[in-house]
PDB file of N, H, CA, C and O in Angstrom:
ATOM      1  N   MET A   1       4.069 -15.673   6.478  1.00  0.00           N
ATOM      2  CA  MET A   1       3.079 -15.077   7.364  1.00  0.00           C
ATOM      3  C   MET A   1       3.656 -13.817   8.003  1.00  0.00           C
ATOM      4  O   MET A   1       4.845 -13.736   8.310  1.00  0.00           O
ATOM      5  N   GLN A   2       2.789 -12.859   8.187  1.00  0.00           N
ATOM      6  H   GLN A   2       1.823 -12.925   7.938  1.00  0.00           H
ATOM      7  CA  GLN A   2       3.195 -11.612   8.814  1.00  0.00           C
ATOM      8  C   GLN A   2       2.694 -11.580  10.252  1.00  0.00           C
ATOM      9  O   GLN A   2       1.631 -12.115  10.565  1.00  0.00           O
ATOM     10  N   VAL A   3       3.468 -10.953  11.110  1.00  0.00           N
ATOM     11  H   VAL A   3       4.332 -10.519  10.855  1.00  0.00           H
ATOM     12  CA  VAL A   3       3.057 -10.829  12.503  1.00  0.00           C
ATOM     13  C   VAL A   3       2.166  -9.621  12.713  1.00  0.00           C
ATOM     14  O   VAL A   3       1.559  -9.482  13.774  1.00  0.00           O
ATOM     15  N   GLY A   4       2.077  -8.752  11.732  1.00  0.00           N
ATOM     16  H   GLY A   4       2.570  -8.865  10.870  1.00  0.00           H
ATOM     17  CA  GLY A   4       1.217  -7.584  11.895  1.00  0.00           C
ATOM     18  C   GLY A   4       1.082  -6.793  10.625  1.00  0.00           C
ATOM     19  O   GLY A   4       1.860  -6.940   9.682  1.00  0.00           O
ATOM     20  N   CYS A   5       0.067  -5.944  10.623  1.00  0.00           N
ATOM     21  H   CYS A   5      -0.565  -5.825  11.388  1.00  0.00           H
ATOM     22  CA  CYS A   5      -0.120  -5.038   9.490  1.00  0.00           C
ATOM     23  C   CYS A   5      -0.884  -3.818   9.992  1.00  0.00           C
ATOM     24  O   CYS A   5      -1.564  -3.868  11.017  1.00  0.00           O
ATOM     25  N   GLY A   6      -0.757  -2.748   9.264  1.00  0.00           N
ATOM     26  H   GLY A   6      -0.205  -2.708   8.432  1.00  0.00           H
ATOM     27  CA  GLY A   6      -1.454  -1.519   9.620  1.00  0.00           C
ATOM     28  C   GLY A   6      -2.140  -0.942   8.396  1.00  0.00           C
ATOM     29  O   GLY A   6      -1.611  -1.017   7.287  1.00  0.00           O
ATOM     30  N   ASP A   7      -3.311  -0.371   8.595  1.00  0.00           N
ATOM     31  H   ASP A   7      -3.740  -0.310   9.496  1.00  0.00           H
ATOM     32  CA  ASP A   7      -4.044   0.304   7.528  1.00  0.00           C
ATOM     33  C   ASP A   7      -4.002   1.801   7.790  1.00  0.00           C
ATOM     34  O   ASP A   7      -4.237   2.248   8.913  1.00  0.00           O
ATOM     35  N   PHE A   8      -3.705   2.571   6.758  1.00  0.00           N
ATOM     36  H   PHE A   8      -3.515   2.208   5.846  1.00  0.00           H
ATOM     37  CA  PHE A   8      -3.565   4.010   6.898  1.00  0.00           C
ATOM     38  C   PHE A   8      -4.334   4.733   5.801  1.00  0.00           C
ATOM     39  O   PHE A   8      -4.567   4.190   4.721  1.00  0.00           O
ATOM     40  N   LYS A   9      -4.717   5.946   6.095  1.00  0.00           N
ATOM     41  H   LYS A   9      -4.528   6.387   6.973  1.00  0.00           H
ATOM     42  CA  LYS A   9      -5.326   6.824   5.100  1.00  0.00           C
ATOM     43  C   LYS A   9      -4.376   7.987   4.857  1.00  0.00           C
ATOM     44  O   LYS A   9      -3.656   8.418   5.758  1.00  0.00           O
ATOM     45  N   VAL A  10      -4.384   8.484   3.631  1.00  0.00           N
ATOM     46  H   VAL A  10      -4.968   8.134   2.899  1.00  0.00           H
ATOM     47  CA  VAL A  10      -3.639   9.684   3.297  1.00  0.00           C
ATOM     48  C   VAL A  10      -4.645  10.736   2.849  1.00  0.00           C
ATOM     49  O   VAL A  10      -5.766  10.413   2.457  1.00  0.00           O
ATOM     50  N   LYS A  11      -4.237  11.981   2.911  1.00  0.00           N
ATOM     51  H   LYS A  11      -3.326  12.243   3.229  1.00  0.00           H
ATOM     52  CA  LYS A  11      -5.137  13.083   2.574  1.00  0.00           C
ATOM     53  C   LYS A  11      -5.652  12.980   1.140  1.00  0.00           C
ATOM     54  O   LYS A  11      -6.834  13.208   0.883  1.00  0.00           O
ATOM     55  N   ASN A  12      -4.762  12.637   0.208  1.00  0.00           N
ATOM     56  H   ASN A  12      -3.802  12.452   0.416  1.00  0.00           H
ATOM     57  CA  ASN A  12      -5.137  12.560  -1.200  1.00  0.00           C
ATOM     58  C   ASN A  12      -4.587  11.253  -1.775  1.00  0.00           C
ATOM     59  O   ASN A  12      -3.446  11.196  -2.235  1.00  0.00           O
ATOM     60  N   TYR A  13      -5.412  10.210  -1.743  1.00  0.00           N
ATOM     61  H   TYR A  13      -6.338  10.257  -1.370  1.00  0.00           H
ATOM     62  CA  TYR A  13      -4.978   8.882  -2.181  1.00  0.00           C
ATOM     63  C   TYR A  13      -4.514   8.885  -3.633  1.00  0.00           C
ATOM     64  O   TYR A  13      -3.465   8.325  -3.950  1.00  0.00           O
ATOM     65  N   LYS A  14      -5.284   9.509  -4.512  1.00  0.00           N
ATOM     66  H   LYS A  14      -6.136   9.965  -4.255  1.00  0.00           H
ATOM     67  CA  LYS A  14      -4.953   9.512  -5.942  1.00  0.00           C
ATOM     68  C   LYS A  14      -3.581  10.156  -6.189  1.00  0.00           C
ATOM     69  O   LYS A  14      -2.784   9.642  -6.973  1.00  0.00           O
ATOM     70  N   LYS A  15      -3.316  11.266  -5.524  1.00  0.00           N
ATOM     71  H   LYS A  15      -3.964  11.683  -4.887  1.00  0.00           H
ATOM     72  CA  LYS A  15      -2.022  11.942  -5.662  1.00  0.00           C
ATOM     73  C   LYS A  15      -0.900  11.053  -5.130  1.00  0.00           C
ATOM     74  O   LYS A  15       0.139  10.910  -5.775  1.00  0.00           O
ATOM     75  N   PHE A  16      -1.105  10.455  -3.956  1.00  0.00           N
ATOM     76  H   PHE A  16      -1.949  10.572  -3.432  1.00  0.00           H
ATOM     77  CA  PHE A  16      -0.106   9.549  -3.380  1.00  0.00           C
ATOM     78  C   PHE A  16       0.193   8.407  -4.337  1.00  0.00           C
ATOM     79  O   PHE A  16       1.355   8.078  -4.577  1.00  0.00           O
ATOM     80  N   LYS A  17      -0.849   7.807  -4.881  1.00  0.00           N
ATOM     81  H   LYS A  17      -1.793   8.075  -4.687  1.00  0.00           H
ATOM     82  CA  LYS A  17      -0.693   6.688  -5.815  1.00  0.00           C
ATOM     83  C   LYS A  17       0.098   7.121  -7.047  1.00  0.00           C
ATOM     84  O   LYS A  17       1.052   6.449  -7.439  1.00  0.00           O
ATOM     85  N   ASN A  18      -0.290   8.224  -7.650  1.00  0.00           N
ATOM     86  H   ASN A  18      -1.065   8.770  -7.331  1.00  0.00           H
ATOM     87  CA  ASN A  18       0.374   8.693  -8.871  1.00  0.00           C
ATOM     88  C   ASN A  18       1.836   9.053  -8.641  1.00  0.00           C
ATOM     89  O   ASN A  18       2.672   8.836  -9.518  1.00  0.00           O
ATOM     90  N   GLU A  19       2.149   9.596  -7.484  1.00  0.00           N
ATOM     91  H   GLU A  19       1.470   9.773  -6.771  1.00  0.00           H
ATOM     92  CA  GLU A  19       3.517  10.030  -7.201  1.00  0.00           C
ATOM     93  C   GLU A  19       4.439   8.916  -6.720  1.00  0.00           C
ATOM     94  O   GLU A  19       5.657   9.028  -6.859  1.00  0.00           O
ATOM     95  N   ASN A  20       3.891   7.854  -6.164  1.00  0.00           N
ATOM     96  H   ASN A  20       2.902   7.763  -6.052  1.00  0.00           H
ATOM     97  CA  ASN A  20       4.745   6.867  -5.507  1.00  0.00           C
ATOM     98  C   ASN A  20       4.720   5.450  -6.066  1.00  0.00           C
ATOM     99  O   ASN A  20       5.738   4.759  -6.016  1.00  0.00           O
ATOM    100  N   LEU A  21       3.606   5.004  -6.587  1.00  0.00           N
ATOM    101  H   LEU A  21       2.779   5.564  -6.628  1.00  0.00           H
ATOM    102  CA  LEU A  21       3.469   3.592  -6.958  1.00  0.00           C
ATOM    103  C   LEU A  21       4.498   3.149  -7.997  1.00  0.00           C
ATOM    104  O   LEU A  21       5.119   2.100  -7.824  1.00  0.00           O
ATOM    105  N   THR A  22       4.691   3.905  -9.053  1.00  0.00           N
ATOM    106  H   THR A  22       4.186   4.757  -9.193  1.00  0.00           H
ATOM    107  CA  THR A  22       5.636   3.494 -10.093  1.00  0.00           C
ATOM    108  C   THR A  22       7.093   3.779  -9.729  1.00  0.00           C
ATOM    109  O   THR A  22       8.004   3.197 -10.318  1.00  0.00           O
ATOM    110  N   LYS A  23       7.314   4.663  -8.770  1.00  0.00           N
ATOM    111  H   LYS A  23       6.574   5.135  -8.291  1.00  0.00           H
ATOM    112  CA  LYS A  23       8.684   4.987  -8.347  1.00  0.00           C
ATOM    113  C   LYS A  23       9.272   3.946  -7.399  1.00  0.00           C
ATOM    114  O   LYS A  23      10.491   3.788  -7.327  1.00  0.00           O
ATOM    115  N   HIS A  24       8.420   3.244  -6.680  1.00  0.00           N
ATOM    116  H   HIS A  24       7.430   3.372  -6.738  1.00  0.00           H
ATOM    117  CA  HIS A  24       8.883   2.352  -5.602  1.00  0.00           C
ATOM    118  C   HIS A  24       8.347   0.932  -5.774  1.00  0.00           C
ATOM    119  O   HIS A  24       7.799   0.349  -4.838  1.00  0.00           O
ATOM    120  N   THR A  25       8.506   0.385  -6.967  1.00  0.00           N
ATOM    121  H   THR A  25       8.951   0.858  -7.728  1.00  0.00           H
ATOM    122  CA  THR A  25       7.963  -0.948  -7.251  1.00  0.00           C
ATOM    123  C   THR A  25       8.610  -2.053  -6.419  1.00  0.00           C
ATOM    124  O   THR A  25       8.044  -3.137  -6.283  1.00  0.00           O
ATOM    125  N   GLU A  26       9.786  -1.786  -5.864  1.00  0.00           N
ATOM    126  H   GLU A  26      10.246  -0.905  -5.975  1.00  0.00           H
ATOM    127  CA  GLU A  26      10.447  -2.801  -5.040  1.00  0.00           C
ATOM    128  C   GLU A  26       9.797  -2.940  -3.660  1.00  0.00           C
ATOM    129  O   GLU A  26      10.034  -3.925  -2.963  1.00  0.00           O
ATOM    130  N   ASN A  27       8.973  -1.951  -3.261  1.00  0.00           N
ATOM    131  H   ASN A  27       8.781  -1.150  -3.828  1.00  0.00           H
ATOM    132  CA  ASN A  27       8.337  -2.011  -1.939  1.00  0.00           C
ATOM    133  C   ASN A  27       6.862  -1.642  -1.919  1.00  0.00           C
ATOM    134  O   ASN A  27       6.248  -1.645  -0.851  1.00  0.00           O
ATOM    135  N   LEU A  28       6.272  -1.323  -3.076  1.00  0.00           N
ATOM    136  H   LEU A  28       6.770  -1.321  -3.943  1.00  0.00           H
ATOM    137  CA  LEU A  28       4.854  -0.980  -3.131  1.00  0.00           C
ATOM    138  C   LEU A  28       4.171  -1.788  -4.221  1.00  0.00           C
ATOM    139  O   LEU A  28       4.734  -1.996  -5.296  1.00  0.00           O
ATOM    140  N   ARG A  29       2.950  -2.244  -3.939  1.00  0.00           N
ATOM    141  H   ARG A  29       2.492  -2.075  -3.066  1.00  0.00           H
ATOM    142  CA  ARG A  29       2.168  -2.905  -4.981  1.00  0.00           C
ATOM    143  C   ARG A  29       0.697  -2.557  -4.804  1.00  0.00           C
ATOM    144  O   ARG A  29       0.217  -2.362  -3.687  1.00  0.00           O
ATOM    145  N   LEU A  30      -0.001  -2.484  -5.919  1.00  0.00           N
ATOM    146  H   LEU A  30       0.389  -2.642  -6.826  1.00  0.00           H
ATOM    147  CA  LEU A  30      -1.413  -2.149  -5.933  1.00  0.00           C
ATOM    148  C   LEU A  30      -2.241  -3.416  -5.796  1.00  0.00           C
ATOM    149  O   LEU A  30      -1.999  -4.405  -6.487  1.00  0.00           O
ATOM    150  N   ILE A  31      -3.216  -3.377  -4.901  1.00  0.00           N
ATOM    151  H   ILE A  31      -3.412  -2.573  -4.340  1.00  0.00           H
ATOM    152  CA  ILE A  31      -4.158  -4.475  -4.728  1.00  0.00           C
ATOM    153  C   ILE A  31      -5.538  -3.920  -5.024  1.00  0.00           C
ATOM    154  O   ILE A  31      -5.993  -2.987  -4.362  1.00  0.00           O
ATOM    155  N   GLU A  32      -6.204  -4.490  -6.016  1.00  0.00           N
ATOM    156  H   GLU A  32      -5.835  -5.248  -6.554  1.00  0.00           H
ATOM    157  CA  GLU A  32      -7.519  -4.004  -6.425  1.00  0.00           C
ATOM    158  C   GLU A  32      -8.611  -4.959  -5.952  1.00  0.00           C
ATOM    159  O   GLU A  32      -8.526  -6.173  -6.134  1.00  0.00           O
ATOM    160  N   ARG A  33      -9.627  -4.380  -5.348  1.00  0.00           N
ATOM    161  H   ARG A  33      -9.696  -3.393  -5.201  1.00  0.00           H
ATOM    162  CA  ARG A  33     -10.819  -5.111  -4.911  1.00  0.00           C
ATOM    163  C   ARG A  33     -12.018  -4.535  -5.648  1.00  0.00           C
ATOM    164  O   ARG A  33     -11.894  -3.493  -6.292  1.00  0.00           O
ATOM    165  N   SER A  34     -13.154  -5.173  -5.574  1.00  0.00           N
ATOM    166  H   SER A  34     -13.254  -6.019  -5.051  1.00  0.00           H
ATOM    167  CA  SER A  34     -14.331  -4.688  -6.310  1.00  0.00           C
ATOM    168  C   SER A  34     -14.826  -3.332  -5.801  1.00  0.00           C
ATOM    169  O   SER A  34     -15.289  -2.519  -6.601  1.00  0.00           O
ATOM    170  N   GLU A  35     -14.742  -3.068  -4.505  1.00  0.00           N
ATOM    171  H   GLU A  35     -14.366  -3.729  -3.855  1.00  0.00           H
ATOM    172  CA  GLU A  35     -15.244  -1.810  -3.946  1.00  0.00           C
ATOM    173  C   GLU A  35     -14.164  -0.759  -3.681  1.00  0.00           C
ATOM    174  O   GLU A  35     -14.485   0.416  -3.508  1.00  0.00           O
ATOM    175  N   TYR A  36     -12.910  -1.154  -3.646  1.00  0.00           N
ATOM    176  H   TYR A  36     -12.649  -2.109  -3.787  1.00  0.00           H
ATOM    177  CA  TYR A  36     -11.830  -0.220  -3.317  1.00  0.00           C
ATOM    178  C   TYR A  36     -10.503  -0.799  -3.791  1.00  0.00           C
ATOM    179  O   TYR A  36     -10.450  -1.923  -4.291  1.00  0.00           O
ATOM    180  N   GLU A  37      -9.451  -0.036  -3.634  1.00  0.00           N
ATOM    181  H   GLU A  37      -9.495   0.876  -3.228  1.00  0.00           H
ATOM    182  CA  GLU A  37      -8.103  -0.531  -3.878  1.00  0.00           C
ATOM    183  C   GLU A  37      -7.211  -0.074  -2.742  1.00  0.00           C
ATOM    184  O   GLU A  37      -7.574   0.807  -1.961  1.00  0.00           O
ATOM    185  N   MET A  38      -6.041  -0.682  -2.659  1.00  0.00           N
ATOM    186  H   MET A  38      -5.746  -1.397  -3.293  1.00  0.00           H
ATOM    187  CA  MET A  38      -5.097  -0.304  -1.622  1.00  0.00           C
ATOM    188  C   MET A  38      -3.687  -0.501  -2.136  1.00  0.00           C
ATOM    189  O   MET A  38      -3.438  -1.290  -3.048  1.00  0.00           O
ATOM    190  N   ILE A  39      -2.781   0.228  -1.533  1.00  0.00           N
ATOM    191  H   ILE A  39      -2.984   0.869  -0.792  1.00  0.00           H
ATOM    192  CA  ILE A  39      -1.372   0.100  -1.856  1.00  0.00           C
ATOM    193  C   ILE A  39      -0.702  -0.592  -0.679  1.00  0.00           C
ATOM    194  O   ILE A  39      -0.801  -0.151   0.466  1.00  0.00           O
ATOM    195  N   GLU A  40      -0.030  -1.670  -0.985  1.00  0.00           N
ATOM    196  H   GLU A  40       0.051  -2.029  -1.915  1.00  0.00           H
ATOM    197  CA  GLU A  40       0.649  -2.455   0.047  1.00  0.00           C
ATOM    198  C   GLU A  40       2.117  -2.060   0.121  1.00  0.00           C
ATOM    199  O   GLU A  40       2.811  -2.015  -0.894  1.00  0.00           O
ATOM    200  N   PHE A  41       2.577  -1.777   1.324  1.00  0.00           N
ATOM    201  H   PHE A  41       2.013  -1.814   2.149  1.00  0.00           H
ATOM    202  CA  PHE A  41       3.996  -1.552   1.603  1.00  0.00           C
ATOM    203  C   PHE A  41       4.564  -2.875   2.091  1.00  0.00           C
ATOM    204  O   PHE A  41       4.003  -3.495   2.995  1.00  0.00           O
ATOM    205  N   PHE A  42       5.676  -3.313   1.501  1.00  0.00           N
ATOM    206  H   PHE A  42       6.131  -2.809   0.767  1.00  0.00           H
ATOM    207  CA  PHE A  42       6.272  -4.574   1.935  1.00  0.00           C
ATOM    208  C   PHE A  42       7.788  -4.506   1.798  1.00  0.00           C
ATOM    209  O   PHE A  42       8.329  -3.707   1.034  1.00  0.00           O
ATOM    210  N   ASP A  43       8.442  -5.351   2.544  1.00  0.00           N
ATOM    211  H   ASP A  43       8.002  -6.000   3.165  1.00  0.00           H
ATOM    212  CA  ASP A  43       9.886  -5.513   2.452  1.00  0.00           C
ATOM    213  C   ASP A  43      10.174  -6.967   2.802  1.00  0.00           C
ATOM    214  O   ASP A  43       9.813  -7.415   3.890  1.00  0.00           O
ATOM    215  N   PRO A  44      10.814  -7.711   1.911  1.00  0.00           N
ATOM    216  CA  PRO A  44      11.079  -9.128   2.184  1.00  0.00           C
ATOM    217  C   PRO A  44      11.865  -9.379   3.469  1.00  0.00           C
ATOM    218  O   PRO A  44      11.824 -10.482   4.014  1.00  0.00           O
ATOM    219  N   GLY A  45      12.575  -8.374   3.952  1.00  0.00           N
ATOM    220  H   GLY A  45      12.608  -7.477   3.510  1.00  0.00           H
ATOM    221  CA  GLY A  45      13.365  -8.542   5.162  1.00  0.00           C
ATOM    222  C   GLY A  45      12.592  -8.378   6.457  1.00  0.00           C
ATOM    223  O   GLY A  45      13.139  -8.591   7.539  1.00  0.00           O
ATOM    224  N   PHE A  46      11.308  -7.997   6.356  1.00  0.00           N
ATOM    225  H   PHE A  46      10.864  -7.824   5.477  1.00  0.00           H
ATOM    226  CA  PHE A  46      10.488  -7.769   7.553  1.00  0.00           C
ATOM    227  C   PHE A  46       9.173  -8.526   7.428  1.00  0.00           C
ATOM    228  O   PHE A  46       8.657  -8.700   6.324  1.00  0.00           O
ATOM    229  N   ASP A  47       8.633  -8.972   8.546  1.00  0.00           N
ATOM    230  H   ASP A  47       9.052  -8.831   9.443  1.00  0.00           H
ATOM    231  CA  ASP A  47       7.374  -9.720   8.511  1.00  0.00           C
ATOM    232  C   ASP A  47       6.177  -8.857   8.927  1.00  0.00           C
ATOM    233  O   ASP A  47       5.279  -9.310   9.638  1.00  0.00           O
ATOM    234  N   VAL A  48       6.190  -7.623   8.472  1.00  0.00           N
ATOM    235  H   VAL A  48       6.919  -7.255   7.895  1.00  0.00           H
ATOM    236  CA  VAL A  48       5.110  -6.674   8.747  1.00  0.00           C
ATOM    237  C   VAL A  48       4.699  -6.024   7.426  1.00  0.00           C
ATOM    238  O   VAL A  48       5.548  -5.740   6.581  1.00  0.00           O
ATOM    239  N   LEU A  49       3.408  -5.790   7.251  1.00  0.00           N
ATOM    240  H   LEU A  49       2.719  -6.020   7.937  1.00  0.00           H
ATOM    241  CA  LEU A  49       2.891  -5.112   6.061  1.00  0.00           C
ATOM    242  C   LEU A  49       2.127  -3.870   6.487  1.00  0.00           C
ATOM    243  O   LEU A  49       1.647  -3.787   7.618  1.00  0.00           O
ATOM    244  N   ALA A  50       2.015  -2.906   5.583  1.00  0.00           N
ATOM    245  H   ALA A  50       2.405  -2.973   4.664  1.00  0.00           H
ATOM    246  CA  ALA A  50       1.199  -1.714   5.822  1.00  0.00           C
ATOM    247  C   ALA A  50       0.423  -1.435   4.546  1.00  0.00           C
ATOM    248  O   ALA A  50       0.872  -1.757   3.446  1.00  0.00           O
ATOM    249  N   TYR A  51      -0.755  -0.828   4.709  1.00  0.00           N
ATOM    250  H   TYR A  51      -1.120  -0.566   5.602  1.00  0.00           H
ATOM    251  CA  TYR A  51      -1.618  -0.559   3.568  1.00  0.00           C
ATOM    252  C   TYR A  51      -2.129   0.876   3.607  1.00  0.00           C
ATOM    253  O   TYR A  51      -2.474   1.400   4.666  1.00  0.00           O
ATOM    254  N   ILE A  52      -2.169   1.502   2.427  1.00  0.00           N
ATOM    255  H   ILE A  52      -1.888   1.076   1.567  1.00  0.00           H
ATOM    256  CA  ILE A  52      -2.830   2.797   2.250  1.00  0.00           C
ATOM    257  C   ILE A  52      -4.137   2.479   1.531  1.00  0.00           C
ATOM    258  O   ILE A  52      -4.121   1.897   0.446  1.00  0.00           O
ATOM    259  N   LEU A  53      -5.257   2.852   2.121  1.00  0.00           N
ATOM    260  H   LEU A  53      -5.270   3.325   3.003  1.00  0.00           H
ATOM    261  CA  LEU A  53      -6.564   2.535   1.563  1.00  0.00           C
ATOM    262  C   LEU A  53      -7.110   3.672   0.716  1.00  0.00           C
ATOM    263  O   LEU A  53      -6.889   4.844   1.021  1.00  0.00           O
ATOM    264  N   SER A  54      -7.819   3.325  -0.340  1.00  0.00           N
ATOM    265  H   SER A  54      -7.999   2.373  -0.588  1.00  0.00           H
ATOM    266  CA  SER A  54      -8.350   4.330  -1.254  1.00  0.00           C
ATOM    267  C   SER A  54      -9.584   5.045  -0.709  1.00  0.00           C
ATOM    268  O   SER A  54      -9.843   6.184  -1.100  1.00  0.00           O
ATOM    269  N   ASN A  55     -10.337   4.429   0.160  1.00  0.00           N
ATOM    270  H   ASN A  55     -10.127   3.505   0.477  1.00  0.00           H
ATOM    271  CA  ASN A  55     -11.514   5.090   0.741  1.00  0.00           C
ATOM    272  C   ASN A  55     -11.741   4.676   2.171  1.00  0.00           C
ATOM    273  O   ASN A  55     -12.689   5.140   2.805  1.00  0.00           O
TER     274      ASN A  55
END
């Protein structure tokens, strides 16, 4: 369980995804939903998550 999480937007989601998702697989993962997707930031050593939303 996490004690907290944050949702963030970036100026250009597609560019952020293309530049970072495959480079940082140890701390980023793609979560796909029917209406949108998000990139989850995680670290096993911390109980906090952050998300970059696609829209």
